[in-house]
C-alpha positions in Angstrom: 52.9 44.5 42.8 50.6 43.5 40.1 52.5 42.8 36.8 51.5 43.9 33.1 49.2 46.5 34.3 49.3 48.0 30.8 48.1 45.4 29.0 44.8 45.4 27.3 42.9 42.5 29.1 39.0 42.0 29.5 36.0 42.8 28.1 33.1 44.7 29.3 31.5 43.3 32.1 28.4 45.8 32.3 27.7 48.4 30.0 27.6 52.4 31.0 24.2 54.3 30.4 22.8 57.1 32.0 21.3 54.8 35.0 25.0 54.9 36.2 25.6 58.3 35.6 25.5 61.6 37.8 22.4 62.5 35.4 20.3 59.6 36.7 21.3 60.4 40.3 20.5 64.1 39.8 17.3 63.4 38.3 15.9 61.2 41.1 16.8 63.5 43.8 15.3 66.5 41.8 12.1 64.5 41.5 12.0 63.2 44.8 12.4 66.9 46.1 9.8 68.6 43.5 7.2 65.9 45.0 8.3 66.9 48.7 7.9 70.8 47.5 4.5 70.5 46.1 2.7 68.9 48.8 4.4 71.2 51.5 1.7 73.6 53.1 4.4 75.7 55.0 5.6 78.1 52.2 8.6 78.9 54.8 9.6 75.2 54.4 8.9 75.2 50.8 11.2 78.1 50.2 13.9 76.2 52.3 13.6 72.8 50.1 13.6 74.7 47.2 17.1 76.5 48.0 18.1 72.7 48.6 16.9 71.6 45.2 18.7 74.3 43.7 22.1 73.8 45.5 21.7 69.8 45.1 21.1 70.7 41.4 24.1 72.8 41.3 26.4 70.0 42.9 25.6 67.4 40.6 25.6 69.2 37.4 29.0 70.5 38.3 30.2 67.1 39.3 28.7 66.0 35.7 30.4 68.6 34.0 34.0 67.5 35.3 33.5 64.2 34.7 35.2 63.8 31.1 32.9 61.3 28.6 35.3 60.0 26.0 33.8 59.3 22.6 36.2 59.2 19.9 39.0 56.6 18.9 41.3 59.2 19.8 39.9 60.3 22.8 40.7 56.7 23.9 44.4 56.6 22.5 45.1 59.9 24.4 43.6 58.4 27.6 45.8 55.4 27.8 48.6 57.3 26.8 48.1 59.4 29.8 47.5 56.5 31.9 50.9 55.1 30.5 52.7 58.0 31.3 51.5 58.5 34.8 52.1 54.9 35.4 55.6 55.1 34.2 56.3 57.4 37.0 55.1 55.3 39.5 57.0 52.1 38.4 60.2 54.0 38.2 59.6 55.0 41.6 58.9 51.4 42.6 61.7 49.9 40.7 64.1 52.1 42.6 62.1 50.8 45.8 61.2 54.5 46.3 57.6 53.5 47.7 56.7 56.3 49.5 57.3 58.4 46.1 55.3 56.0 44.2 52.4 56.4 46.3 51.2 60.0 44.5 51.5 58.8 40.8 49.2 56.0 41.8 46.5 58.5 43.5 46.8 60.6 40.5 45.5 57.5 38.6 42.9 57.2 40.8 41.6 60.6 40.4 42.4 60.5 36.7 40.1 57.2 36.5 37.5 58.5 38.6 36.7 61.7 36.5 36.9 59.9 33.2 34.3 57.6 31.7 33.2 56.1 27.9 30.5 56.8 25.5 28.5 53.6 25.6 29.7 52.4 22.5 33.4 51.8 23.8 32.0 48.7 26.0 35.3 46.6 25.8 37.5 49.8 26.7 35.2 50.2 29.8 35.5 46.7 31.0 39.4 47.3 30.5 39.2 50.7 32.4 37.6 48.8 35.4 40.5 46.1 35.3 43.1 48.6 35.2 41.5 50.6 38.5 41.4 47.2 40.5 45.0 47.3 39.6 45.7 50.5 40.3 44.1 50.3 44.0 46.3 46.9 44.2 49.5 48.6 43.7 48.5 51.5 45.9 47.8 48.7 48.6 51.4 47.2 47.8 52.9 50.7 48.6 51.2 51.5 51.7 52.2 47.9 52.9 55.9 48.4 52.1 55.8 52.1 54.0 54.3 50.5 56.8 50.7 51.7 56.5 48.8 49.0 57.7 45.6 50.1 57.9 45.3 51.9 54.8 46.9 49.0 52.7 44.0 46.7 53.8 41.4 49.2 53.3 42.8 50.2 49.9 43.3 46.3 48.8 39.6 45.7 50.0 38.8 48.4 47.6 40.7 46.8 44.8 38.7 43.4 45.5 35.4 45.4 45.0 36.7 46.6 42.0 37.3 43.2 40.4 40.7 42.3 41.3 40.6 38.3 40.9 44.3 37.4 40.6 44.6 34.9 43.6 48.0 33.4 43.0 49.6 37.1 42.5 48.3 38.2 45.9 48.9 34.8 47.6 52.5 35.3 47.0 53.2 38.7 46.5 56.1 39.7 48.8 54.8 43.1 49.3 52.5 41.9 51.8 54.6 40.5 53.9 53.9 42.6 56.9 50.0 42.2 56.4 49.6 38.6 55.4 48.7 37.3 59.0 46.2 40.1 59.4 42.8 38.5 59.4 41.3 41.1 57.0 43.9 40.1 54.6 43.3 36.3 54.9 39.8 37.1 54.4 40.1 39.1 51.2 42.4 36.3 50.0 40.0 33.7 50.4 37.3 35.8 48.8 39.1 35.8 45.9 40.1 32.2 45.8 37.4 31.0 43.4 39.1 32.6 40.5 42.5 30.5 40.8 43.4 30.5 37.3 45.7 27.2 38.3 42.0 25.8 39.9 40.3 26.6 36.9 42.6 24.7 34.6 43.1 21.9 36.9 39.4 21.5 36.3 39.5 21.3 32.5 38.2 18.4 30.7 40.7 16.2 28.8 41.6 16.0 24.9 40.1 13.6 22.6 41.0 11.5 19.4 39.4 12.6 16.4 39.5 12.0 12.5 41.8 14.5 11.1 41.6 13.5 7.6 40.4 16.3 6.4 42.0 18.9 8.8 45.0 21.1 7.6 48.5 20.2 8.0 51.2 22.3 9.3 53.7 23.6 6.8 57.4 25.1 8.2 59.2 27.3 5.1 62.4 25.8 3.7 65.7 27.2 5.1 66.7 27.6 1.6 64.0 30.6 1.0 65.5 33.8 -0.3 63.8 35.5 2.5 64.9 33.3 5.5 68.5 33.8 4.0 68.1 37.2 4.5 67.0 36.9 8.0 69.8 34.4 8.7 72.4 37.3 7.2 71.0 40.3 8.2 71.2 39.2 11.9 74.4 37.1 11.4 72.7 34.2 13.4 75.5 31.8 12.3 77.6 33.7 14.9 74.7 34.2 17.2 73.9 30.6 17.5 77.8 29.6 18.0 79.3 26.2 17.6 77.7 24.1 20.3 74.8 21.6 20.0 71.2 22.2 18.8 69.7 22.8 22.1 72.4 25.7 22.8 71.8 27.3 19.4 68.1 27.5 20.1 68.8 29.3 23.6 71.5 31.6 22.2 68.9 32.9 19.7 66.5 33.0 22.0 69.0 35.4 24.5 69.5 37.2 21.3 66.1 38.2 20.7 65.2 38.8 23.9 68.3 41.2 24.7 68.1 43.2 21.1 64.3 43.6 20.7 62.3 45.1 24.0 58.8 43.9 24.7 56.0 46.3 25.4 52.7 44.6 25.6 50.6 47.7 25.0 52.2 48.5 21.4 50.8 47.0 18.3 53.8 47.8 16.0 53.3 49.9 12.9 55.3 47.5 10.7 55.3 44.3 8.7 55.6 41.3 10.7 58.9 40.2 9.8 62.0 39.8 12.0 63.8 42.4 10.1 61.0 44.8 10.0 60.0 44.3 13.7 63.7 44.7 14.8 64.1 48.0 12.4 60.8 49.2 13.7 62.2 49.0 17.5 65.8 50.4 16.8 64.2 53.4 14.6 61.4 54.3 17.2 62.8 53.3 20.5 59.6 51.4 21.2 58.9 47.8 22.1 56.7 45.7 20.6 54.4 43.0 21.8 54.7 39.4 22.4 53.2 38.2 19.0 55.7 40.2 17.3 58.7 38.8 19.4 57.4 35.3 18.8 57.1 35.8 15.0 60.9 37.4 14.7 62.1 34.5 16.8 60.4 32.1 14.9 61.9 33.4 11.5 65.1 33.1 12.9 64.7 29.5 13.9 63.3 28.5 10.6 66.3 30.4 8.8 68.3 28.2 10.7 66.8 25.1 9.4 65.0 24.7 13.1 61.4 23.7 12.6 59.1 26.5 15.0 55.8 27.5 15.8 54.3 30.9 17.5 51.4 29.9 19.7 48.8 31.9 21.1 47.9 30.8 24.9 44.5 31.5 25.4 42.4 32.0 28.9 39.4 30.3 29.7 37.3 33.3 30.2 36.1 34.4 26.8 35.8 38.1 28.0 39.4 38.1 29.2 41.5 39.9 26.1 45.0 39.1 27.7 46.6 36.2 26.2 50.2 35.3 25.5 52.1 34.2 22.6 55.3 32.0 22.8 57.2 29.5 20.7 57.2 25.8 20.5 60.5 24.7 19.2 61.3 21.4 17.3 64.3 19.7 18.8 66.0 17.1 16.8 68.3 16.4 19.6 65.7 15.6 21.8 62.8 14.7 19.5 60.3 16.7 21.1 58.6 20.1 21.2 60.2 22.5 23.8 59.0 25.5 25.3 60.8 28.7 24.3 59.3 32.5 25.4 61.4 35.6 24.3 58.9 37.9 26.1 60.3 36.5 29.4 63.4 34.7 28.2 62.0 31.6 29.6 61.7 27.9 29.3 61.0 25.1 31.4 62.4 21.8 32.6 61.3 18.9 34.6 63.1 17.5 37.9 65.7 15.7 36.1 66.7 18.6 33.8 64.7 17.5 30.6 63.2 20.3 28.7 59.4 20.5 28.4 57.0 21.3 25.7 53.8 23.4 26.0 51.7 20.3 26.5 54.1 18.8 29.1 53.8 21.9 31.2 50.2 22.4 31.1 49.9 18.7 31.9 52.1 18.9 35.2 49.9 22.0 36.1 46.9 19.9 36.1 48.8 17.0 37.8 50.3 19.4 40.3 54.0 17.5 39.5 57.3 19.6 39.3 58.2 22.3 37.1 61.4 24.2 37.2 61.6 27.6 35.4 64.9 28.9 34.3 66.8 31.2 36.8 67.4 34.2 34.4 63.9 34.3 33.2 62.7 38.0 33.4 60.8 40.6 31.8 63.1 43.3 29.9 65.7 42.7 32.6 63.8 44.6 34.7 61.4 42.2 36.6 62.7 38.4 37.3 60.2 35.7 36.9 59.3 32.9 39.2 57.5 29.8 39.1 54.9 30.9 41.2 53.8 34.1 39.1 55.0 33.3 35.5 53.8 29.5 35.4 51.2 29.0 38.3 49.5 32.0 37.7 50.0 34.0 34.4 50.6 30.8 32.1 48.1 28.7 34.1 45.6 31.3 33.2 46.9 31.2 29.7 47.1 27.7 29.1 43.4 26.9 28.7 43.4 26.4 25.1 45.6 27.2 21.9 45.7 28.8 18.6 48.2 28.4 15.6 48.4 29.2 12.4 49.1 26.2 9.6 51.7 28.0 7.6 55.2 29.1 9.3 57.3 31.3 7.2 58.6 34.6 6.5 56.1 37.4 7.1 53.2 35.0 8.2 50.8 37.8 9.1 51.3 40.8 6.8 50.0 44.0 8.3 49.8 45.7 5.1 49.6 42.8 2.5 47.0 40.1 2.2 48.3 37.3 3.4 46.0 34.0 3.9 47.0 31.8 6.7 44.5 29.5 8.1 44.4 28.6 12.3 44.0 25.6 14.0 42.5 25.7 17.6 43.1 23.3 20.3 40.5 23.2 23.1 39.4 20.6 25.8 36.5 18.4 24.5 33.7 19.9 26.5 35.0 24.1 26.4 32.7 26.1 24.5 34.7 28.4 22.1 34.4 31.9 21.9 31.9 32.6 19.0 34.3 34.3 16.8 35.5 30.7 16.4 33.1 28.7 14.3 33.6 25.0 14.2 34.5 24.9 10.3 35.2 28.4 8.7 37.2 29.8 6.2 40.0 30.9 8.5 40.1 28.5 11.6 39.2 24.9 12.2 38.6 23.6 15.8 40.1 20.3 17.2 40.0 18.4 20.6 42.9 16.2 19.5 46.0 17.5 21.0 48.3 14.6 19.1 46.9 16.1 15.8 47.6 19.5 16.9 51.1 18.9 18.1 52.4 16.4 15.5 55.7 15.9 14.6 57.0 18.5 12.0 57.6 17.1 8.3 59.2 18.7 5.5 
């Protein structure tokens, strides 16, 4: 199964225009047949061709009229709401291992996508639709394989690859394909997308370099005595949540609390202020989950309220067209004198072969060097999908550890939705990486560094 299908994850690969639409095909057919008709000497044959011309025009125009062109923002919202509605039906069947029943909603999605396109101004939405289409075919191939329909599984998987499916590691390790894994066609398709292996791309990244950072901004962690953080600590009764154990047990207890209390939904940008209390109240009052950024901000404030320095870090992919990123926490442990990886979306943390907690930087280095990594056994998504090292670290996070984006001021409500909050960003990239155009070398809102020591500096009061 392809995970996180509902997430926005790509930009436009090609621009939709009339050249790609039914109008253009009809126009070409019409003109060719018109030329034939005008040059025919036999009037009877000419009449036959004229009839064919009219029939062709009727068919093409009928196809064009049934293909919905979405133009407004509300059209786009309605489209993805419909997608999510059908997808959830499929996901419920899949989750309950009713794979034969899961096929129908996926085929419905294929038809729905085939009969819908977007106005040319929605370029980014078009490429997202293309990626979703590839994922739908991938999941359909999984269901065919799970119901022993090998031929259909391979044919549909090939359609997925032709539509742009590139997740090599997911396909390599997907247990849904156990009964077709040795098929020649499967091996050929897998090898075809190996060039997109996210881990391989990360391993080819350039190194970091030391830089002069005298003029670079410093990182600030709000004091636990701030009245707003005190309200967070009291609202969630975090002293009870954290327990009486050592520091690391408190960090993990608060992680488990957030993961259990606030549901994740990567496709929902919550209509609330970006502080722990408002994010929690939004979830409880609407029943809707929040995205990874909101979860990480909520967890970050809870750690700060307990006197534990913490950041939320946006982990970014190499491909600037890929809009799918992931936000996790980097939490300072005084007990271990290091940053440690904490992910509230997947209730995840990472250790080495000796049981030592690892930082984001250490996990990245070990992925590049091929050294052992151990994901906690209970890592999961919303208590529905268990996470594995192969998928979570070697595929999903290997993609999203190419470069990083942090704010400099970690405090209550650090990125207000409704208020004007200025919070400068610091971006860490490999030395030769060309940062997307939205990030300038030095601007009012972001600065770029290639110095990992500066970026991951020890927190100071």
